C-alpha positions as CSV (number, residue, x, y, z in Angstrom):
1,M,-1.4,1.8,3.1
2,S,1.7,4.0,2.4
3,A,5.1,3.1,2.2
4,G,6.5,7.0,2.3
5,L,9.8,7.1,4.4
6,S,9.9,10.9,5.5
7,T,7.9,12.5,8.4
8,P,5.8,14.1,7.2
9,S,5.0,11.5,4.1
10,S,3.8,13.3,0.9
11,S,2.9,9.2,0.2
12,L,0.8,9.0,3.2
13,A,-0.8,12.5,2.7
14,L,-1.9,11.4,-1.2
15,A,-3.0,8.2,0.5
16,H,-5.5,10.5,3.0
17,D,-6.1,12.5,0.1
18,I,-7.8,9.5,-1.7
19,A,-9.4,8.0,1.2
20,A,-10.8,11.6,2.1
21,A,-12.3,11.5,-1.9
22,F,-13.6,8.3,-1.2
23,R,-15.6,9.5,2.2
24,K,-16.8,12.2,0.4
25,E,-18.1,10.0,-2.5
26,L,-20.0,7.6,-0.2
27,T,-21.4,10.7,2.2
28,G,-25.1,9.7,2.2
29,T,-25.0,6.6,1.1
30,V,-26.0,3.5,2.9
31,Q,-22.3,2.1,2.5
32,T,-19.8,3.3,5.7
33,L,-16.5,3.5,5.3
34,N,-13.8,2.3,7.9
35,L,-10.4,3.2,6.8
36,Q,-7.2,1.7,8.7
37,I,-4.0,3.4,7.6
38,I,-0.9,1.4,7.6
39,E,2.2,3.3,7.2
40,L,4.9,0.7,6.0
41,R,8.0,2.9,7.1
42,N,7.0,1.6,10.9
43,L,7.1,-1.7,9.8
44,A,10.5,-1.7,8.3
45,P,12.5,-3.8,10.6
46,D,9.4,-6.5,11.1
47,L,9.4,-6.5,7.2
48,A,13.3,-7.0,7.1
49,R,13.3,-9.8,9.7
50,S,9.9,-11.1,8.6
51,I,11.8,-11.6,5.0
52,T,15.1,-13.0,6.0
53,G,14.0,-15.3,8.9
54,D,10.7,-16.2,8.8
55,T,9.2,-14.7,11.6
56,T,6.3,-12.4,11.8
57,S,6.0,-9.2,14.6
58,P,2.7,-9.0,15.8
59,Q,2.5,-5.4,14.6
60,L,3.4,-6.8,11.1
61,Q,0.8,-9.4,11.8
62,Q,-1.8,-6.9,12.3
63,A,-0.9,-5.1,9.2
64,I,-1.1,-8.3,7.3
65,D,-4.5,-9.1,8.8
66,C,-6.0,-5.7,8.1
67,V,-5.1,-6.0,4.4
68,R,-6.5,-9.3,4.1
69,S,-10.2,-8.4,5.8
70,T,-10.5,-5.1,3.9
71,D,-13.0,-5.2,1.1
72,A,-10.8,-2.8,-0.7
73,L,-7.0,-1.2,-0.8
74,I,-5.2,2.3,-1.3
75,A,-1.8,1.4,-2.0
76,V,0.4,4.2,-2.4
77,T,4.3,4.4,-2.9
78,P,7.0,7.1,-3.4
79,V,8.9,6.4,-6.4
80,F,12.9,5.9,-6.1
81,K,14.9,5.1,-9.1
82,A,11.7,4.7,-11.7
83,S,10.1,2.0,-9.6
84,Y,8.5,1.7,-6.4
85,S,10.1,1.5,-2.8
86,G,11.8,-1.2,-1.4
87,L,9.6,-1.2,1.4
88,F,6.6,-1.4,-0.6
89,K,7.7,-4.5,-2.2
90,M,8.5,-6.2,0.7
91,F,5.4,-5.7,2.4
92,F,3.7,-7.6,-0.5
93,D,6.2,-10.4,-0.6
94,V,5.1,-11.1,2.7
95,L,1.8,-11.7,1.8
96,R,0.2,-14.5,0.3
97,P,-1.2,-13.9,-3.4
98,Q,-4.5,-15.3,-2.0
99,D,-4.4,-12.3,0.7
100,I,-5.6,-9.9,-2.2
101,H,-7.2,-12.1,-4.8
102,E,-9.6,-10.3,-6.8
103,M,-9.7,-7.2,-4.3
104,P,-10.2,-3.7,-5.9
105,V,-6.8,-1.9,-5.6
106,I,-6.4,1.8,-5.8
107,I,-2.7,2.4,-7.0
108,A,-1.0,5.9,-6.8
109,A,2.5,7.0,-6.3
110,N,4.4,10.2,-5.7
111,A,7.4,11.5,-7.2
112,G,9.8,14.4,-8.0
113,S,9.5,14.6,-11.7
114,Q,7.4,13.9,-14.6
115,R,10.2,11.3,-15.6
116,H,8.4,8.9,-13.3
117,A,4.8,9.3,-14.9
118,L,4.9,6.1,-16.2
119,V,5.8,4.0,-12.9
120,L,2.2,3.1,-12.1
121,E,1.9,1.0,-15.6
122,Y,5.3,-0.5,-15.8
123,A,6.0,-1.1,-12.0
124,V,3.0,-0.9,-9.9
125,R,0.0,-2.4,-12.0
126,P,1.9,-5.3,-12.8
127,L,2.7,-6.5,-9.3
128,F,-1.1,-6.3,-8.7
129,T,-1.7,-8.1,-11.8
130,Y,0.7,-10.8,-10.7
131,L,-1.2,-10.7,-7.1
132,K,-4.5,-11.4,-9.2
133,A,-5.5,-8.2,-7.2
């Protein structure tokens, strides 16, 4: 899952790089890797409507169902003002906490400077700790 906003998105590229590393690691094992990419920027209007009006579009519901049914999640966000993006947070706001309960999650972020190095530890990880992922 990528919360990148631009095209091309460095957040999406990072998500693909992490997924490729998983695929390489699983090569030759009995395990298979079925990747589903969710680009949250495509769901931005749907997320806003869901949060403000309690309606869920079919596209947003498909993304939610994808996350609920997965065995593990790669969650990548760009860093804005020393935290995760609002789009990233909106998606996890529409999920129920039990949707990712005890789910393994790889968290990643991309930023423009070293000043953002601790974002994963003081912003992203606490979100997933709260969700008990």
